[in-house]
C-alpha positions in Angstrom: -51.9 89.1 -15.9 -50.0 92.5 -14.7 -50.9 95.4 -16.7 -47.8 97.2 -17.8 -48.9 100.7 -17.4 -49.9 100.0 -13.7 -46.2 98.5 -13.3 -45.1 101.7 -14.8 -46.9 103.6 -12.7 -45.8 102.0 -9.6 -42.3 102.2 -10.6 -42.5 106.0 -11.2 -44.4 106.5 -7.7 -41.4 104.4 -6.1 -38.5 106.2 -7.5 -40.6 109.6 -6.7 -40.8 108.8 -3.3 -37.2 107.8 -3.0 -36.3 111.1 -4.6 -38.6 113.1 -1.9 -37.0 110.9 0.8 -33.3 112.0 -0.5 -34.4 115.8 -1.0 -35.5 115.8 2.9 -31.7 116.3 3.6 -30.0 119.3 1.8 -27.0 117.5 1.9 -28.5 114.6 -0.6 -30.1 117.2 -3.1 -27.6 116.2 -5.6 -28.9 112.4 -5.3 -32.2 113.5 -5.1 -32.0 115.5 -8.3 -30.1 112.8 -10.1 -32.9 110.1 -9.4 -35.5 112.6 -10.1 -34.1 113.5 -13.5 -33.8 109.6 -14.4 -37.8 109.5 -13.3 -38.7 113.0 -15.5 -36.7 111.4 -18.7 -38.5 108.3 -18.4 -41.8 110.2 -17.7 -41.4 112.7 -20.5 -41.1 110.0 -23.2 -44.8 108.9 -22.2 -46.5 112.3 -21.2 -44.3 115.2 -22.0 -47.0 117.6 -20.3 -47.1 115.9 -17.1 -43.4 115.6 -16.7 -42.8 119.4 -17.1 -45.5 120.0 -14.5 -43.9 117.3 -12.4 -40.6 118.9 -13.1 -41.9 122.3 -11.8 -43.4 121.0 -8.6 -40.1 119.1 -7.8 -38.2 122.6 -8.3 -40.4 124.2 -6.0 -40.3 121.3 -3.5 -36.2 121.4 -3.7 -36.6 125.2 -3.4 -38.9 125.1 -0.3 -36.5 122.3 1.4 -33.4 124.6 1.0 -35.6 127.7 2.6 -36.6 125.3 5.7 -32.6 124.3 6.1 -31.9 128.0 5.8 -34.3 129.1 8.4 -33.7 126.3 10.7 -29.9 127.0 10.7 -30.7 130.7 11.3 -33.0 129.5 14.3 -30.5 127.1 15.7 -27.7 130.0 15.8 -30.3 132.5 17.3 -30.9 129.8 19.9 -27.3 129.6 20.6 -26.8 133.1 20.6 -29.6 133.9 23.1 -28.3 130.9 25.4 -24.7 132.6 25.4 -26.3 136.1 26.0 -28.1 134.6 28.9 -24.9 132.8 30.5 -23.0 136.0 29.9 -25.7 138.0 31.7 -25.8 135.5 34.6 -22.0 135.6 35.0 -21.7 139.4 35.0 -24.4 139.4 37.6 -22.5 137.0 39.9 -19.4 139.1 39.2 -21.1 142.1 40.2 -22.6 140.6 43.8 -19.2 139.4 44.4 -17.7 142.7 44.1 -20.7 144.2 45.9 -19.9 141.6 48.9 -16.2 142.6 48.7 -16.7 146.1 49.5 
């Protein structure tokens, strides 16, 4: 015989894992939030205090994911810029050497 509370707990875990998986990509945050809100509504009916605590954690997690996305993009831009500066520096050195050889 299956315990209804256990089924509910497993369903909450599955939905939360799905929302967390969606939240890994900033582009799918709206879907992740929608999925979480459905979970929150169901959980709030059973245990409002736990639901509120989970919501606070969720909001912090989403904020953290956005921060990771921002810093990763900034890092990528910095890497690209450094690569272009290096390429330009090499080109300038080659041009200088050609100019010196021509004289």
